[in-house]
BATI-796860 format. One line per 2 residues: number of its first residue (from 1); for each residue x negated, y negated, z of N, C-alpha, C. Coordinates in nm, 3 decimals, padded with zeros to 5 digits. Layout:
N
NUM) X:Y:Z:X:Y:Z:X:Y:Z; ...
END
This chain:
113
1) -31.708:-06.428:05.115:-31.760:-06.563:05.129:-31.904:-06.565:05.078; -31.937:-06.661:04.997:-32.071:-06.668:04.939:-32.168:-06.745:05.029
3) -32.295:-06.728:05.004:-32.398:-06.796:05.082:-32.458:-06.911:05.003; -32.377:-06.987:04.933:-32.427:-07.100:04.855:-32.461:-07.215:04.948
5) -32.566:-07.291:04.915:-32.605:-07.405:05.001:-32.507:-07.520:04.990; -32.509:-07.607:05.090:-32.428:-07.729:05.086:-32.484:-07.824:04.980
7) -32.402:-07.913:04.934:-32.443:-08.012:04.834:-32.551:-08.103:04.893; -32.664:-08.123:04.823:-32.769:-08.211:04.874:-32.729:-08.359:04.875
9) -32.630:-08.397:04.796:-32.587:-08.537:04.789:-32.489:-08.573:04.900; -32.378:-08.498:04.907:-32.271:-08.534:05.001:-32.253:-08.434:05.115
11) -32.333:-08.327:05.117:-32.330:-08.224:05.221:-32.202:-08.141:05.221; -32.126:-08.142:05.113:-32.003:-08.064:05.104:-32.033:-07.915:05.109
13) -31.944:-07.839:05.171:-31.961:-07.694:05.181:-31.890:-07.621:05.067; -31.819:-07.692:04.981:-31.738:-07.632:04.875:-31.812:-07.618:04.742
15) -31.941:-07.588:04.745:-32.017:-07.574:04.620:-31.985:-07.442:04.553; -32.004:-07.439:04.421:-31.984:-07.315:04.346:-32.089:-07.306:04.237
17) -32.105:-07.186:04.181:-32.205:-07.162:04.078:-32.135:-07.147:03.943; -32.194:-07.210:03.839:-32.141:-07.201:03.704:-32.256:-07.206:03.605
19) -32.275:-07.098:03.530:-32.379:-07.089:03.427:-32.518:-07.122:03.481; -32.549:-07.072:03.598:-32.683:-07.089:03.654:-32.703:-07.220:03.729
21) -32.603:-07.308:03.733:-32.613:-07.433:03.807:-32.521:-07.427:03.928; -32.560:-07.496:04.034:-32.473:-07.513:04.149:-32.402:-07.646:04.131
23) -32.272:-07.651:04.161:-32.191:-07.769:04.137:-32.111:-07.803:04.262; -32.101:-07.932:04.290:-32.020:-07.980:04.401:-31.891:-08.038:04.344
25) -31.774:-07.984:04.381:-31.649:-08.037:04.328:-31.609:-08.171:04.389; -31.668:-08.207:04.503:-31.629:-08.330:04.569:-31.698:-08.454:04.510
27) -31.829:-08.443:04.482:-31.901:-08.560:04.429:-31.946:-08.540:04.285; -31.935:-08.416:04.232:-31.972:-08.390:04.094:-32.120:-08.366:04.071
29) -32.200:-08.358:04.176:-32.344:-08.339:04.163:-32.373:-08.197:04.116; -32.467:-08.182:04.020:-32.509:-08.052:03.970:-32.659:-08.036:03.993
31) -32.704:-07.916:04.031:-32.845:-07.891:04.052:-32.876:-07.743:04.033; -33.002:-07.714:04.007:-33.047:-07.575:03.994:-33.068:-07.517:04.133
33) -33.050:-07.385:04.148:-33.060:-07.325:04.282:-33.191:-07.352:04.355; -33.303:-07.372:04.289:-33.430:-07.396:04.356:-33.457:-07.541:04.389
35) -33.367:-07.631:04.356:-33.391:-07.774:04.373:-33.346:-07.832:04.507; -33.279:-07.754:04.592:-33.226:-07.811:04.716:-33.334:-07.876:04.802
37) -33.448:-07.808:04.815:-33.556:-07.859:04.900:-33.613:-07.988:04.845; -33.631:-07.998:04.713:-33.688:-08.120:04.656:-33.591:-08.236:04.665
39) -33.461:-08.210:04.662:-33.363:-08.317:04.673:-33.368:-08.381:04.811; -33.398:-08.302:04.913:-33.408:-08.356:05.048:-33.530:-08.447:05.062
41) -33.636:-08.423:04.987:-33.760:-08.497:05.001:-33.763:-08.626:04.921; -33.657:-08.659:04.848:-33.655:-08.778:04.765:-33.647:-08.906:04.846
43) -33.606:-08.900:04.971:-33.594:-09.018:05.055:-33.734:-09.069:05.088; -33.768:-09.187:05.037:-33.897:-09.248:05.064:-33.872:-09.378:05.140
45) -33.925:-09.385:05.261:-33.908:-09.502:05.346:-34.045:-09.564:05.369; -34.056:-09.695:05.348:-34.182:-09.766:05.367:-34.169:-09.868:05.479
47) -34.280:-09.888:05.552:-34.279:-09.987:05.659:-34.301:-10.127:05.601; -34.320:-10.226:05.687:-34.336:-10.365:05.643:-34.460:-10.384:05.556
49) -34.562:-10.299:05.572:-34.685:-10.310:05.494:-34.684:-10.223:05.369; -34.576:-10.149:05.345:-34.567:-10.064:05.227:-34.618:-09.923:05.249
51) -34.655:-09.888:05.372:-34.701:-09.753:05.403:-34.581:-09.658:05.411; -34.593:-09.542:05.350:-34.484:-09.444:05.352:-34.472:-09.383:05.492
53) -34.349:-09.379:05.543:-34.322:-09.321:05.674:-34.269:-09.180:05.658; -34.288:-09.098:05.761:-34.238:-08.961:05.761:-34.175:-08.931:05.896
55) -34.091:-08.828:05.900:-34.032:-08.787:06.027:-34.143:-08.753:06.127; -34.126:-08.798:06.252:-34.224:-08.769:06.356:-34.332:-08.874:06.372
57) -34.338:-08.972:06.281:-34.439:-09.078:06.292:-34.413:-09.166:06.413; -34.516:-09.241:06.453:-34.504:-09.343:06.555:-34.518:-09.479:06.488
59) -34.434:-09.574:06.529:-34.437:-09.707:06.469:-34.437:-09.813:06.579; -34.470:-09.936:06.539:-34.468:-10.050:06.629:-34.378:-10.157:06.571
61) -34.294:-10.217:06.655:-34.204:-10.324:06.613:-34.287:-10.450:06.587; -34.263:-10.519:06.474:-34.345:-10.635:06.437:-34.272:-10.768:06.455
63) -34.150:-10.763:06.509:-34.072:-10.885:06.525:-33.977:-10.865:06.642; -33.952:-10.970:06.720:-33.851:-10.960:06.826:-33.716:-10.935:06.761
65) -33.645:-10.834:06.808:-33.515:-10.797:06.750:-33.406:-10.804:06.855; -33.297:-10.871:06.822:-33.182:-10.873:06.911:-33.116:-10.737:06.907
67) -33.073:-10.690:07.024:-33.008:-10.560:07.033:-32.860:-10.584:07.058; -32.778:-10.533:06.966:-32.634:-10.550:06.977:-32.584:-10.484:07.104
69) -32.503:-10.556:07.183:-32.447:-10.499:07.305:-32.538:-10.508:07.425; -32.653:-10.574:07.411:-32.747:-10.587:07.522:-32.789:-10.733:07.536
71) -32.816:-10.774:07.657:-32.859:-10.911:07.679:-33.009:-10.928:07.654; -33.083:-10.816:07.649:-33.226:-10.825:07.626:-33.259:-10.793:07.480
73) -33.378:-10.832:07.439:-33.422:-10.811:07.301:-33.534:-10.707:07.298; -33.550:-10.645:07.184:-33.661:-10.552:07.160:-33.781:-10.637:07.123
75) -33.885:-10.636:07.203:-33.998:-10.727:07.187:-34.098:-10.680:07.082; -34.168:-10.775:07.024:-34.275:-10.745:06.930:-34.380:-10.661:07.002
77) -34.434:-10.562:06.933:-34.536:-10.475:06.992:-34.481:-10.351:07.060; -34.348:-10.337:07.066:-34.289:-10.218:07.126:-34.323:-10.096:07.042
79) -34.376:-09.993:07.106:-34.414:-09.871:07.035:-34.298:-09.773:07.038; -34.272:-09.712:06.923:-34.164:-09.615:06.908:-34.225:-09.485:06.859
81) -34.204:-09.376:06.933:-34.261:-09.246:06.897:-34.156:-09.157:06.835; -34.202:-09.064:06.753:-34.119:-08.957:06.699:-33.993:-09.008:06.629
83) -34.012:-09.088:06.525:-33.898:-09.141:06.451:-33.838:-09.034:06.361; -33.714:-09.055:06.319:-33.647:-08.967:06.225:-33.590:-09.055:06.114
85) -33.620:-09.022:05.989:-33.574:-09.101:05.875:-33.436:-09.057:05.831; -33.351:-09.154:05.803:-33.214:-09.129:05.757:-33.183:-09.223:05.642
87) -33.079:-09.192:05.567:-33.038:-09.281:05.460:-32.952:-09.393:05.516; -32.952:-09.506:05.448:-32.869:-09.618:05.490:-32.952:-09.743:05.511
89) -32.885:-09.850:05.552:-32.949:-09.979:05.573:-33.049:-09.972:05.689; -33.007:-09.916:05.800:-33.095:-09.893:05.915:-33.146:-09.750:05.900
91) -33.265:-09.736:05.841:-33.311:-09.604:05.796:-33.404:-09.532:05.892; -33.414:-09.577:06.016:-33.495:-09.508:06.118:-33.408:-09.482:06.240
93) -33.396:-09.355:06.279:-33.331:-09.317:06.405:-33.441:-09.292:06.507; -33.423:-09.342:06.629:-33.526:-09.322:06.730:-33.467:-09.340:06.869
95) -33.547:-09.308:06.969:-33.513:-09.335:07.109:-33.621:-09.426:07.163; -33.579:-09.536:07.226:-33.674:-09.632:07.279:-33.654:-09.640:07.430
97) -33.765:-09.626:07.504:-33.757:-09.634:07.650:-33.695:-09.766:07.692; -33.596:-09.759:07.780:-33.528:-09.878:07.828:-33.409:-09.920:07.744
99) -33.397:-09.865:07.623:-33.285:-09.899:07.535:-33.202:-09.778:07.495; -33.265:-09.662:07.484:-33.194:-09.541:07.444:-33.197:-09.519:07.294
101) -33.099:-09.446:07.242:-33.093:-09.416:07.099:-33.064:-09.543:07.020; -33.133:-09.556:06.908:-33.123:-09.680:06.831:-33.155:-09.654:06.685
103) -33.102:-09.740:06.598:-33.136:-09.738:06.456:-33.212:-09.866:06.426; -33.320:-09.853:06.348:-33.403:-09.967:06.311:-33.415:-09.976:06.159
105) -33.441:-10.095:06.110:-33.473:-10.113:05.969:-33.624:-10.099:05.955; -33.667:-10.029:05.852:-33.810:-10.004:05.832:-33.888:-10.131:05.804
107) -33.823:-10.236:05.758:-33.893:-10.361:05.727:-33.940:-10.434:05.852; -33.897:-10.390:05.970:-33.937:-10.455:06.095:-34.033:-10.371:06.178
109) -34.094:-10.269:06.117:-34.190:-10.186:06.188:-34.314:-10.165:06.103; -34.423:-10.128:06.169:-34.544:-10.086:06.098:-34.590:-09.954:06.156
111) -34.645:-09.870:06.071:-34.690:-09.737:06.112:-34.815:-09.749:06.198; -34.819:-09.671:06.305:-34.939:-09.667:06.388:-35.043:-09.579:06.321
113) -35.166:-09.630:06.313:-35.274:-09.563:06.245:-35.305:-09.431:06.300
END
């Protein structure tokens, strides 16, 4: 069994090496062996003001947001600590006191200075 890394695009474990490139048979992505780390860093998420966000940042909600499955709303000014950036429409994973685990859109938050 080889120690090849998972595909940076689709996370497939079935990667193989061919002529110095690593190839994913599931999505067809090709990359050089040293590029895995840089592929992970390509995700750039910006807040409502255009400031780049990073994992572990603290943000503040800038608009009242309805919470699906709850009768209460997430109020403007709510502080969220230790965010985690993910791909997708709701690109922030976090835990909010009183609400629990939640996904937020970056366009509704601003980075705390």
